[in-house]
MARVEX-795263 format. One line per 8 residues: number of its first residue (from 1); their letters; for each residue x, y, z of N, C-alpha, C, O, CB. Coordinates in nm, 3 decimals, m for minus. Each point is the difference from the previous one (the first is absolute). Glycine has a CB too. Example, Ala and Ser with C-alpha at 12.3 -4.5 7.8 and 13.67 -1.06 7.14 Angstrom:
BEGIN
1 = as = 1.319,m0.569,0.780,m0.089,0.119,0.000,0.090,0.120,0.000,0.104,m0.002,0.066,m0.293,m0.115,0.059; 0.154,0.222,m0.197,0.082,0.119,0.006,m0.077,0.109,0.073,0.051,0.111,0.017,0.067,m0.174,m0.232 $
// end
This chain:
BEGIN
1 = mffplkga = 16.411,8.547,5.753,0.098,m0.103,m0.008,m0.031,m0.086,m0.122,m0.116,m0.036,m0.020,0.150,0.039,0.271; 0.064,m0.038,m0.332,m0.017,m0.076,m0.124,0.040,m0.145,0.022,0.112,m0.029,0.044,m0.068,0.237,m0.179; m0.135,m0.299,0.104,0.028,m0.143,0.005,m0.004,m0.055,m0.141,m0.107,m0.006,m0.060,0.010,m0.013,0.294; 0.211,m0.023,m0.289,m0.002,m0.055,m0.135,m0.074,m0.133,m0.004,0.007,m0.078,0.095,0.210,0.194,m0.143; m0.288,m0.140,m0.061,m0.074,m0.124,m0.016,0.095,m0.115,m0.031,0.101,0.019,m0.068,m0.302,0.110,m0.012; 0.170,m0.247,0.129,0.082,m0.118,m0.027,m0.021,m0.044,m0.145,m0.097,0.042,m0.063,0.081,m0.115,0.306; 0.105,m0.009,m0.297,0.007,m0.038,m0.141,m0.132,m0.038,m0.065,m0.043,0.068,m0.093,0.267,m0.143,0.145; m0.291,m0.032,m0.007,m0.120,m0.051,m0.065,m0.116,0.099,0.014,m0.078,0.020,m0.093,0.154,m0.255,0.137 $
9 = iylsyvgk = m0.085,0.296,0.073,m0.107,0.098,0.022,0.018,0.119,m0.093,m0.097,0.049,m0.058,0.076,m0.122,0.298; 0.144,0.119,m0.254,0.028,0.114,m0.086,m0.034,m0.031,m0.146,m0.061,0.082,m0.068,0.242,m0.010,0.227; m0.142,m0.191,m0.207,m0.028,m0.037,m0.139,m0.150,m0.012,m0.026,m0.048,0.042,m0.105,0.267,m0.160,0.095; m0.293,0.060,0.103,m0.144,m0.011,m0.021,m0.065,0.138,0.003,m0.095,0.025,m0.075,0.096,m0.254,0.179; 0.049,0.319,m0.020,m0.053,0.136,0.005,0.026,0.073,m0.132,m0.090,0.064,m0.054,0.126,m0.060,0.303; 0.086,m0.014,m0.300,0.034,0.065,m0.126,m0.082,m0.059,m0.114,m0.044,0.073,m0.089,0.277,m0.029,0.173; m0.255,m0.176,m0.083,m0.081,m0.065,m0.103,m0.142,0.053,m0.001,m0.057,0.024,m0.107,0.198,m0.227,0.128; m0.200,0.221,0.098,m0.136,0.053,0.007,m0.004,0.143,m0.051,m0.094,0.039,m0.070,0.045,m0.188,0.264 $
17 = vlkgvdsm = 0.148,0.227,m0.160,0.003,0.138,m0.046,0.014,0.005,m0.152,m0.069,0.077,m0.067,0.170,m0.005,0.286; m0.013,m0.153,m0.274,0.021,m0.001,m0.144,m0.122,m0.052,m0.075,m0.030,0.048,m0.109,0.273,m0.080,0.149; m0.314,m0.066,0.016,m0.123,m0.046,m0.064,m0.101,0.113,m0.007,m0.069,0.014,m0.102,0.111,m0.247,0.186; m0.053,0.311,0.018,m0.091,0.114,m0.002,0.040,0.102,m0.104,m0.087,0.060,m0.065,0.043,m0.096,0.305; 0.174,0.057,m0.259,0.046,0.096,m0.100,m0.032,m0.051,m0.140,m0.044,0.079,m0.084,0.228,m0.004,0.238; m0.165,m0.205,m0.181,m0.029,m0.055,m0.130,m0.147,0.012,m0.034,m0.035,0.036,m0.113,0.224,m0.193,0.141; m0.278,0.128,0.068,m0.142,0.006,m0.030,m0.047,0.144,m0.019,m0.094,0.024,m0.075,0.062,m0.235,0.204; 0.097,0.305,m0.063,m0.039,0.139,m0.019,0.047,0.053,m0.135,m0.064,0.087,m0.058,0.072,m0.053,0.306 $
25 = aestfiav = 0.105,m0.087,m0.298,0.052,0.046,m0.128,m0.087,m0.049,m0.114,m0.003,0.063,m0.106,0.233,m0.061,0.201; m0.302,m0.113,m0.076,m0.086,m0.053,m0.105,m0.139,0.062,0.009,m0.094,m0.067,0.042,0.225,m0.148,m0.042; m0.145,0.339,m0.037,m0.132,0.062,0.000,m0.051,0.003,m0.143,0.078,0.003,m0.096,m0.022,0.137,0.301; m0.186,m0.141,m0.218,m0.063,0.000,m0.132,m0.110,0.104,m0.005,m0.048,0.047,0.103,0.103,m0.291,m0.132; m0.093,0.278,m0.091,m0.116,0.084,m0.026,m0.109,m0.091,m0.055,0.028,m0.099,m0.067,0.114,0.307,0.023; m0.265,m0.174,0.072,m0.113,m0.062,m0.066,m0.052,0.103,m0.100,m0.036,0.111,0.039,m0.025,m0.258,0.164; 0.058,0.111,m0.330,m0.050,0.089,m0.103,m0.143,m0.040,m0.033,m0.026,m0.114,m0.038,0.259,0.149,m0.057; m0.325,0.059,0.108,m0.139,m0.023,m0.038,m0.019,0.070,m0.134,m0.007,0.123,m0.006,m0.075,m0.139,0.250 $
33 = vsdtnpan = 0.072,m0.063,m0.350,m0.009,0.052,m0.136,m0.146,0.001,m0.042,m0.064,m0.105,m0.004,0.296,0.021,m0.053; m0.286,0.201,0.026,m0.138,0.013,m0.046,m0.003,m0.004,m0.151,0.070,0.077,m0.067,m0.131,0.057,0.271; m0.021,m0.224,m0.257,m0.015,m0.013,m0.144,m0.100,0.105,m0.047,m0.116,m0.002,0.042,0.170,m0.248,m0.035; m0.011,0.341,m0.093,m0.087,0.108,m0.047,m0.078,m0.038,m0.124,m0.075,0.083,m0.054,0.235,0.079,0.151; m0.145,m0.285,m0.144,m0.074,m0.046,m0.116,m0.145,m0.025,0.041,m0.025,m0.083,0.088,0.233,m0.021,m0.189; m0.306,0.174,0.039,m0.140,m0.018,0.042,m0.054,m0.140,m0.027,m0.098,m0.041,0.063,0.065,0.282,m0.107; 0.095,m0.316,m0.047,m0.047,m0.135,m0.028,0.024,m0.094,0.118,m0.071,m0.099,0.014,0.116,0.138,m0.256; 0.052,m0.010,0.327,0.029,m0.084,0.115,m0.074,0.043,0.126,0.015,m0.064,0.105,0.206,0.022,m0.204 $
41 = ggrsynlt = m0.299,0.145,0.091,m0.083,0.040,0.114,0.075,0.065,0.115,m0.046,m0.007,0.113,m0.101,m0.175,m0.178; 0.263,0.245,0.039,0.074,0.070,0.105,0.063,m0.092,0.102,0.012,0.036,0.117,m0.166,0.150,m0.150; 0.195,m0.302,m0.008,0.061,m0.098,0.090,0.138,0.047,0.044,0.069,0.070,m0.073,m0.198,m0.254,m0.039; 0.169,0.144,0.233,0.134,0.033,0.049,0.074,m0.128,0.037,m0.061,m0.101,0.035,m0.020,0.325,0.050; 0.214,m0.218,m0.094,0.086,m0.116,0.023,0.106,0.036,0.102,0.055,0.111,m0.003,m0.096,m0.195,m0.231; 0.072,m0.009,0.325,0.106,0.020,0.100,0.126,m0.071,m0.047,m0.003,m0.120,m0.030,m0.167,0.138,0.217; 0.280,0.055,m0.194,0.128,m0.055,m0.040,0.105,0.038,0.103,m0.017,0.097,0.073,m0.047,m0.085,m0.316; 0.171,m0.089,0.249,0.108,0.026,0.095,0.117,0.066,m0.072,0.037,m0.040,m0.110,m0.110,m0.156,0.251 $
49 = isgnnmsq = 0.132,0.296,m0.076,0.121,0.064,m0.050,0.106,m0.021,0.107,m0.016,0.043,0.114,m0.114,0.133,m0.252; 0.240,m0.240,0.100,0.106,m0.025,0.098,0.135,0.006,m0.069,0.009,0.011,m0.123,m0.164,m0.153,0.263; 0.260,0.133,m0.060,0.135,m0.003,m0.054,0.041,0.131,m0.065,m0.027,0.108,0.052,m0.002,m0.350,m0.088; 0.095,0.231,m0.080,0.049,0.119,m0.070,m0.112,0.084,m0.059,0.018,0.120,m0.023,0.189,m0.245,m0.027; m0.324,0.065,0.026,m0.111,0.076,m0.055,m0.052,0.105,0.097,m0.060,0.100,m0.042,0.000,m0.300,m0.094; 0.081,0.178,0.266,m0.043,0.100,0.099,0.071,0.133,m0.019,m0.059,0.106,0.018,0.013,m0.291,0.144; 0.174,0.178,m0.200,0.078,0.123,m0.015,m0.051,0.087,m0.114,0.027,0.120,m0.003,0.170,m0.240,0.096; m0.270,0.062,m0.188,m0.057,0.078,m0.110,m0.114,0.089,0.048,m0.033,0.099,m0.064,0.098,m0.280,m0.095 $
57 = flgkkigd = m0.126,0.145,0.272,m0.113,0.075,0.052,0.039,0.100,0.108,m0.070,0.099,0.020,m0.072,m0.293,m0.075; 0.252,0.170,0.125,0.040,0.089,0.109,0.029,0.140,m0.056,0.073,0.015,m0.098,0.024,m0.211,0.227; m0.155,0.296,m0.067,0.020,0.138,m0.043,m0.103,0.048,m0.101,m0.005,0.119,m0.029,0.244,m0.152,0.072; m0.320,m0.056,m0.099,m0.105,0.040,m0.094,m0.115,0.063,0.077,m0.020,m0.028,0.119,0.084,m0.157,m0.281; m0.138,0.271,0.093,m0.112,0.070,0.064,m0.131,m0.042,m0.062,m0.004,m0.062,m0.106,0.152,0.254,0.156; m0.256,m0.159,0.018,m0.134,m0.026,m0.053,m0.015,0.082,m0.128,0.029,0.120,m0.002,m0.126,m0.166,0.235; 0.052,m0.020,m0.340,m0.015,0.065,m0.130,0.112,m0.035,m0.097,m0.015,0.023,m0.120,m0.103,0.161,0.234; 0.231,m0.239,m0.064,0.109,m0.041,m0.088,m0.038,m0.129,m0.073,m0.078,m0.081,0.050,0.247,0.190,0.103 $
65 = qvdglfvg = m0.112,m0.126,m0.272,m0.023,m0.121,m0.078,0.121,m0.091,0.010,0.114,0.045,m0.002,m0.266,0.080,m0.155; 0.126,m0.255,0.168,0.106,m0.100,0.009,m0.025,m0.107,m0.105,m0.111,m0.017,m0.050,0.143,0.061,0.297; 0.075,m0.118,m0.280,m0.010,m0.109,m0.094,m0.055,m0.123,0.072,0.038,m0.027,0.113,0.154,0.120,m0.250; m0.281,m0.167,0.072,m0.060,m0.117,0.060,0.095,m0.118,0.014,m0.033,m0.098,0.066,m0.179,0.174,m0.159; 0.328,m0.067,0.031,0.099,m0.107,0.009,0.045,m0.026,0.143,0.038,m0.112,0.034,0.036,0.171,m0.264; m0.078,0.045,0.315,0.046,m0.012,0.137,m0.109,m0.047,0.096,0.026,m0.014,0.119,0.136,0.193,m0.168; m0.283,m0.203,m0.001,m0.112,m0.042,0.085,m0.023,m0.149,m0.021,m0.018,m0.044,m0.114,m0.087,0.274,0.103; 0.106,m0.307,0.118,m0.023,m0.143,m0.007,0.130,m0.077,0.005,0.109,0.057,0.007,m0.314,m0.015,m0.139 $
73 = egdqtlgg = 0.192,m0.174,0.129,0.116,m0.087,0.007,m0.015,m0.115,m0.099,m0.110,m0.049,m0.022,0.145,0.110,0.264; 0.075,m0.103,m0.301,0.001,m0.115,m0.090,m0.076,0.028,m0.129,0.024,0.100,m0.068,m0.008,m0.248,0.265; m0.108,0.057,m0.230,m0.079,0.015,m0.123,m0.109,0.105,0.014,m0.058,0.043,m0.100,0.104,m0.281,0.048; m0.074,0.279,0.172,m0.109,0.093,0.024,0.047,0.145,0.009,m0.051,0.076,0.083,m0.068,m0.258,0.034; 0.216,0.222,m0.200,0.039,0.141,m0.007,m0.082,0.067,m0.108,m0.047,m0.064,m0.094,0.281,0.012,0.175; m0.250,0.181,m0.068,m0.085,0.075,m0.092,0.084,0.075,m0.104,m0.013,0.121,m0.014,m0.159,m0.098,0.196; 0.257,m0.095,m0.254,0.084,0.061,m0.103,m0.086,0.060,m0.110,m0.096,m0.062,m0.045,0.278,m0.102,0.097; m0.148,0.285,m0.096,m0.076,0.069,m0.103,m0.109,0.090,0.054,m0.058,0.077,m0.076,0.107,m0.265,m0.069 $
81 = ykleitgg = m0.078,0.181,0.274,m0.101,0.085,0.061,0.065,0.125,0.058,0.113,m0.005,0.049,m0.256,m0.196,0.003; 0.072,0.312,m0.058,0.038,0.122,0.071,m0.103,0.019,0.110,m0.121,m0.002,m0.025,0.230,0.109,m0.182; m0.061,m0.088,0.331,m0.088,0.011,0.116,0.021,0.134,0.069,0.112,0.050,0.006,m0.108,m0.299,0.023; m0.111,0.305,0.022,0.007,0.126,0.075,m0.025,m0.027,0.147,m0.092,m0.074,0.035,0.016,0.205,m0.238; 0.157,m0.071,0.289,m0.017,m0.015,0.144,m0.114,0.091,0.045,0.004,0.121,m0.021,0.243,m0.177,0.053; m0.349,m0.004,0.030,m0.116,0.079,0.043,m0.010,0.014,0.151,m0.081,0.078,0.049,m0.035,m0.155,m0.252; 0.198,0.002,0.279,m0.006,0.010,0.145,0.070,m0.118,0.065,0.078,m0.070,m0.064,m0.293,0.197,0.048; 0.185,m0.147,0.143,0.059,m0.111,0.074,m0.019,0.018,0.148,m0.070,0.091,0.046,0.238,m0.122,m0.227 $
89 = sdktgtpm = m0.103,m0.058,0.257,m0.006,0.011,0.145,0.128,m0.058,0.059,0.073,m0.073,m0.067,m0.326,0.058,0.065; 0.279,0.048,0.129,0.123,m0.046,0.064,m0.027,m0.127,0.080,m0.107,m0.060,m0.010,0.193,0.297,0.022; 0.013,m0.278,0.069,m0.009,m0.127,0.072,m0.107,0.001,0.108,m0.042,m0.107,0.045,0.282,0.073,m0.091; m0.287,0.151,0.089,m0.106,0.006,0.101,m0.136,0.027,m0.061,m0.099,0.009,0.072,0.267,0.071,0.091; m0.175,m0.068,m0.296,m0.127,0.026,m0.067,m0.030,0.146,m0.021,m0.109,0.033,m0.047,0.030,m0.240,0.145; 0.171,0.295,m0.066,m0.020,0.143,m0.019,0.004,0.033,m0.149,0.098,m0.033,m0.067,0.005,0.082,0.293; m0.207,0.014,m0.280,m0.003,0.026,m0.144,0.096,0.111,m0.043,0.032,0.091,0.077,m0.268,m0.166,m0.075; 0.281,0.065,m0.127,0.081,0.106,m0.059,m0.094,0.108,m0.054,m0.114,m0.029,m0.037,0.302,m0.134,m0.023 $
97 = rsdldggs = m0.139,0.284,0.058,m0.083,0.112,m0.047,0.080,0.080,m0.101,0.116,0.034,0.025,m0.243,m0.024,0.194; 0.066,0.021,m0.332,0.073,0.060,m0.112,0.041,0.145,0.025,0.094,0.048,m0.063,m0.219,m0.200,m0.086; 0.058,0.223,0.238,0.032,0.141,0.022,0.101,0.022,0.113,0.029,0.115,0.033,m0.256,m0.060,m0.117; 0.280,m0.162,0.145,0.104,0.012,0.102,0.134,m0.038,m0.060,0.014,m0.110,m0.055,m0.180,0.060,0.239; 0.264,0.137,m0.175,0.132,m0.030,m0.056,0.079,m0.089,0.094,m0.019,0.004,0.122,0.017,0.214,m0.243; 0.092,m0.299,0.064,0.088,m0.085,0.079,m0.063,m0.135,0.028,m0.110,m0.030,m0.047,0.209,0.232,0.147; m0.029,m0.283,m0.024,m0.048,m0.133,0.032,m0.026,m0.020,0.147,m0.028,m0.111,0.044,0.150,0.029,m0.236; m0.114,0.189,0.269,m0.015,m0.014,0.146,m0.148,m0.001,0.038,m0.087,0.035,m0.080,0.307,0.080,0.115 $
105 = rqsilvta = m0.244,m0.156,0.088,m0.136,m0.002,0.054,m0.029,0.136,0.061,0.079,0.052,0.078,m0.069,m0.302,m0.034; m0.124,0.307,m0.082,m0.036,0.132,0.048,m0.144,m0.001,0.051,m0.084,m0.074,m0.051,0.245,0.181,m0.111; m0.187,m0.027,0.260,m0.133,0.013,0.056,m0.058,0.133,m0.048,0.053,0.106,0.031,0.007,m0.247,0.173; m0.170,0.134,m0.279,m0.058,0.123,m0.055,m0.149,0.005,0.032,m0.063,m0.101,0.029,0.236,0.105,m0.214; m0.227,0.116,0.179,m0.142,0.025,0.024,m0.072,m0.006,m0.134,0.030,0.080,m0.089,0.019,0.064,0.294; m0.145,m0.237,m0.222,m0.065,m0.020,m0.129,m0.151,0.007,0.011,m0.058,m0.026,0.105,0.250,m0.115,m0.175; m0.254,0.177,m0.040,m0.145,m0.012,m0.017,m0.024,m0.129,m0.078,0.093,m0.078,m0.019,m0.131,0.333,0.023; m0.083,m0.278,m0.049,m0.032,m0.124,m0.071,0.081,m0.011,m0.128,m0.017,0.079,m0.093,m0.215,m0.075,0.188 $
113 = stgfkghs = 0.321,m0.102,m0.100,0.085,m0.024,m0.117,0.072,m0.132,0.020,m0.050,m0.088,0.070,0.079,0.338,m0.112; 0.088,m0.265,m0.018,0.076,m0.125,0.010,0.032,m0.032,0.146,0.062,0.081,0.069,0.036,m0.039,m0.296; m0.141,m0.159,0.274,0.032,m0.044,0.135,m0.096,0.046,0.108,0.020,m0.033,0.117,0.210,0.031,m0.191; m0.334,0.077,0.038,m0.097,0.047,0.100,m0.134,0.023,m0.069,m0.008,0.080,m0.094,0.191,0.028,0.233; m0.287,m0.177,m0.093,m0.130,0.006,m0.067,m0.080,0.124,0.037,m0.091,0.038,m0.075,0.091,m0.284,0.072; 0.030,0.309,0.113,m0.067,0.125,0.035,m0.132,m0.016,0.071,m0.081,0.093,0.000,0.192,0.002,m0.192; m0.136,m0.209,0.251,m0.122,m0.017,0.079,0.032,m0.072,0.129,0.103,m0.067,0.013,m0.242,0.062,m0.223; 0.050,0.019,0.306,0.017,m0.071,0.126,m0.113,m0.102,0.014,m0.114,0.029,m0.035,0.228,0.172,0.142 $
121 = leqktkgg = m0.082,m0.317,m0.056,m0.099,m0.105,0.019,m0.043,m0.004,0.146,0.082,0.007,0.091,0.016,m0.140,m0.280; m0.229,0.123,0.209,m0.054,m0.012,0.135,m0.099,m0.114,0.001,m0.080,m0.015,m0.093,0.114,0.261,0.139; m0.031,m0.326,0.061,m0.095,m0.109,0.014,m0.105,0.040,0.102,0.031,0.040,0.112,0.145,m0.211,m0.172; m0.302,0.158,0.017,m0.110,0.033,0.088,m0.101,m0.114,m0.003,m0.010,m0.073,m0.098,0.044,0.321,0.061; m0.108,m0.261,0.146,m0.105,m0.099,0.005,m0.131,0.067,m0.041,m0.044,0.097,0.061,0.163,m0.227,0.122; m0.179,0.075,m0.289,m0.124,0.057,m0.050,m0.099,m0.114,m0.023,0.026,m0.090,m0.081,0.096,0.287,m0.028; m0.233,m0.194,0.179,m0.099,m0.106,m0.014,0.047,m0.134,0.052,m0.043,m0.103,m0.051,m0.042,0.224,m0.144; 0.172,m0.123,0.294,0.046,m0.123,0.060,0.120,m0.064,m0.067,0.053,m0.098,0.052,m0.282,0.066,0.015 $
129 = ekkrfryk = 0.275,0.085,m0.181,0.118,m0.057,m0.064,0.105,0.108,m0.024,m0.032,0.117,m0.017,m0.111,m0.294,m0.092; 0.268,0.133,0.107,0.111,0.094,m0.020,0.009,0.039,m0.146,m0.008,m0.085,m0.089,0.133,m0.015,0.283; m0.108,0.228,m0.218,0.018,0.050,m0.136,0.120,0.092,m0.003,0.035,0.062,0.100,m0.282,m0.081,m0.147; 0.310,0.026,m0.071,0.114,0.089,m0.020,m0.042,0.118,m0.083,m0.065,m0.015,m0.104,0.225,m0.177,0.121; m0.123,0.311,0.029,m0.032,0.122,m0.072,0.128,0.073,m0.037,0.095,0.005,0.079,m0.315,0.013,0.042; 0.223,0.038,m0.240,0.113,0.082,m0.044,m0.039,0.145,0.007,m0.102,0.042,m0.055,0.186,m0.225,m0.095; m0.002,0.259,0.219,m0.022,0.144,0.006,0.114,0.067,m0.075,0.117,m0.028,0.023,m0.239,0.012,0.200; 0.087,0.104,m0.312,0.099,0.069,m0.082,m0.013,0.150,0.024,m0.061,0.071,m0.080,0.058,m0.256,m0.095 $
137 = pdgmrkrr = 0.059,0.234,0.284,m0.011,0.143,0.029,0.086,0.083,m0.095,0.104,m0.045,m0.046,m0.150,m0.010,0.285; 0.001,0.177,m0.267,0.075,0.090,m0.087,0.131,0.039,0.067,0.003,0.032,0.119,m0.216,0.054,m0.221; 0.319,m0.088,0.025,0.130,0.044,0.050,0.071,m0.098,0.091,0.093,0.038,0.070,m0.180,0.186,m0.089; 0.045,m0.349,0.019,0.064,m0.099,0.086,0.141,m0.028,m0.050,0.021,m0.034,m0.117,m0.245,m0.069,0.171; 0.320,0.117,0.036,0.140,m0.027,m0.032,0.059,m0.088,0.109,m0.044,0.003,0.115,0.067,0.217,m0.240; 0.078,m0.299,0.086,0.065,m0.087,0.096,0.149,m0.007,m0.030,0.042,0.015,m0.114,m0.253,m0.148,0.141; 0.289,0.111,0.077,0.144,m0.016,m0.018,0.028,m0.147,m0.025,m0.033,m0.086,0.082,0.085,0.285,0.068; 0.009,m0.228,m0.266,0.030,m0.137,m0.041,0.146,m0.012,m0.042,0.062,0.097,m0.042,m0.299,m0.127,m0.031 $
145 = nfrgntit = 0.292,m0.092,0.086,0.136,m0.028,m0.043,m0.001,m0.045,m0.146,m0.083,m0.081,m0.040,0.150,0.019,0.275; 0.026,0.115,m0.313,0.017,m0.038,m0.140,0.148,m0.012,m0.032,0.084,0.058,0.069,m0.300,0.057,m0.130; 0.247,m0.192,m0.042,0.135,m0.006,m0.055,0.008,0.099,m0.114,m0.101,0.035,m0.060,0.128,m0.278,0.125; 0.093,0.288,m0.093,0.022,0.090,m0.112,m0.015,m0.074,m0.132,m0.030,m0.119,m0.002,0.182,0.258,0.143; m0.131,m0.068,m0.252,m0.024,m0.057,m0.131,0.118,m0.077,m0.058,m0.007,m0.043,m0.115,m0.149,0.228,0.079; 0.264,m0.203,0.111,0.119,m0.068,m0.049,0.009,m0.141,0.058,m0.023,m0.019,0.119,0.140,0.241,m0.142; m0.082,m0.319,m0.061,0.013,m0.139,0.044,0.132,m0.017,0.071,0.106,0.036,m0.053,m0.249,m0.117,m0.139; 0.138,0.025,0.315,0.119,m0.022,0.082,0.009,m0.148,0.039,m0.080,m0.082,m0.045,0.070,0.320,0.132 $
153 = qdtrqinl = 0.107,m0.270,m0.002,0.015,m0.137,0.050,m0.118,m0.042,0.087,m0.027,m0.119,0.013,0.275,0.147,m0.021; m0.318,0.068,0.068,m0.112,m0.032,0.088,m0.128,m0.031,m0.077,m0.095,m0.051,0.058,0.197,0.196,0.113; m0.106,m0.117,m0.299,m0.118,m0.026,m0.082,m0.016,m0.151,m0.017,0.097,m0.070,m0.026,m0.070,0.291,m0.095; m0.149,m0.270,0.135,m0.027,m0.142,m0.017,m0.094,m0.028,m0.116,0.005,m0.108,m0.058,0.033,0.078,0.301; m0.125,0.123,m0.277,m0.094,m0.021,m0.111,0.008,0.118,m0.094,0.003,0.116,0.042,m0.156,m0.253,0.105; 0.157,0.106,m0.277,0.002,0.104,m0.103,m0.119,m0.025,m0.091,m0.017,m0.110,m0.052,0.271,0.134,0.063; m0.336,0.077,m0.032,m0.113,m0.010,m0.091,0.042,0.052,m0.137,0.053,0.110,m0.012,m0.218,m0.083,0.204; 0.141,m0.107,m0.295,0.040,0.034,m0.136,m0.119,m0.015,m0.093,m0.087,m0.084,0.023,0.323,0.009,0.023 $
161 = kvveaatk = m0.241,0.158,m0.152,m0.101,m0.019,m0.103,0.069,m0.007,m0.135,0.106,0.058,m0.020,m0.279,0.064,0.158; 0.112,m0.193,m0.229,0.055,m0.021,m0.133,m0.020,0.125,m0.084,m0.113,0.049,m0.013,0.069,m0.297,0.028; 0.155,0.301,m0.072,m0.008,0.115,m0.089,0.012,m0.045,m0.145,m0.078,0.042,m0.085,0.177,0.106,0.265; m0.001,m0.234,m0.208,0.018,m0.059,m0.132,0.002,m0.151,0.014,0.075,m0.054,0.082,0.054,0.257,m0.165; m0.212,m0.270,0.004,m0.007,m0.146,0.009,0.090,m0.063,m0.105,0.029,0.059,m0.104,m0.264,m0.044,0.190; 0.279,m0.137,m0.057,0.080,m0.079,m0.094,m0.095,m0.082,m0.087,m0.122,0.013,0.009,0.319,m0.023,0.153; m0.140,m0.075,m0.246,m0.083,m0.082,m0.089,m0.078,m0.106,0.077,m0.113,m0.032,m0.036,0.277,0.071,m0.147; m0.104,m0.094,0.288,m0.067,m0.099,0.084,m0.080,0.070,0.109,0.049,0.096,0.060,0.134,m0.263,m0.107 $
169 = slqdilgs = m0.303,0.120,0.074,m0.081,0.065,0.103,0.046,m0.046,0.139,0.066,m0.102,0.014,m0.262,0.115,m0.173; 0.159,0.065,0.260,0.036,m0.034,0.138,m0.064,m0.132,0.042,0.059,m0.077,0.076,m0.039,0.320,m0.022; m0.139,m0.269,m0.104,m0.068,m0.123,0.037,0.074,m0.122,m0.057,0.003,m0.105,0.064,m0.222,0.230,m0.057; 0.278,m0.110,m0.126,0.077,m0.111,m0.057,0.129,m0.023,0.078,0.039,m0.115,0.022,m0.135,0.165,m0.246; 0.162,0.058,0.267,0.127,m0.013,0.071,m0.022,m0.049,0.143,0.068,m0.092,0.045,0.028,0.276,m0.186; m0.190,m0.124,0.212,m0.017,m0.028,0.143,m0.118,m0.090,0.033,m0.002,m0.063,0.106,0.104,0.282,m0.065; m0.199,m0.227,m0.130,m0.121,m0.077,0.028,0.020,m0.150,m0.006,m0.080,m0.074,0.056,m0.047,0.261,m0.145; 0.233,m0.233,0.022,0.022,m0.144,m0.016,0.025,m0.069,0.133,m0.049,m0.111,0.021,0.140,0.154,m0.248 $
177 = segseest = m0.015,0.019,0.317,0.029,m0.064,0.129,m0.124,0.001,0.089,m0.022,m0.094,0.077,0.263,0.163,m0.095; m0.322,0.036,0.010,m0.121,0.006,0.082,m0.106,m0.094,m0.054,m0.077,m0.057,0.077,0.128,0.294,m0.018; m0.056,m0.256,m0.191,m0.098,m0.090,m0.060,0.029,m0.144,0.036,m0.094,m0.078,0.020,0.063,0.239,m0.207; 0.158,m0.201,0.196,0.033,m0.137,0.035,m0.035,m0.030,0.146,m0.034,m0.113,0.034,0.218,0.116,m0.205; m0.175,0.098,0.258,m0.038,m0.020,0.139,m0.150,m0.022,0.013,m0.044,m0.082,0.081,0.238,0.224,m0.009; m0.273,m0.070,m0.152,m0.144,m0.014,0.008,m0.045,m0.135,m0.055,m0.096,m0.058,0.052,0.073,0.306,m0.073; 0.091,m0.299,m0.083,m0.043,m0.125,m0.060,0.031,m0.121,0.088,m0.067,m0.103,m0.012,0.102,0.206,m0.212; 0.063,m0.093,0.313,0.034,m0.112,0.086,m0.094,m0.013,0.119,m0.006,m0.105,0.063,0.241,0.131,m0.133 $
185 = e = m0.307,0.079,0.101,m0.088,m0.004,0.118,m0.135,m0.060,m0.031,m0.084,m0.010,0.089,0.200,0.208,m0.002 $
// end
């Protein structure tokens, strides 16, 4: 039996539903950009990718190169940089894997490699104190969940490395905001 909702109740219900739709439509990527310049000591920077810039990454695969103009917001964009996609993870933390096609989540049997260290940890009491031991048996395999190598709407983090640098260094572009935070403390 169907009971229609009364006026005010119906409007508040629709408002709650629409608020949920708006917040779900505003999804962002976190770009972790690794600086390959040895003078900077392999530092990495976290940047946000949102809005129309997200569409530049959808459908790209691990190993593809993208323009740095689409990474960051406002003054902190990486114009003039060429970046290579090296990996990422989805909204649940499941890592992407370069040898799996597509963007779906798949469960595969793996040996020690991306997403699986290949050892088992056991805690034993030795001499009155707890110790952790790693056992690495030959041929150890485990079934793990991975994402494919294609960036989709479910991707939340994208790992990028610098292939071609611009005239300005990453530390000059991105380090200024972090340096001001440190000086105020």
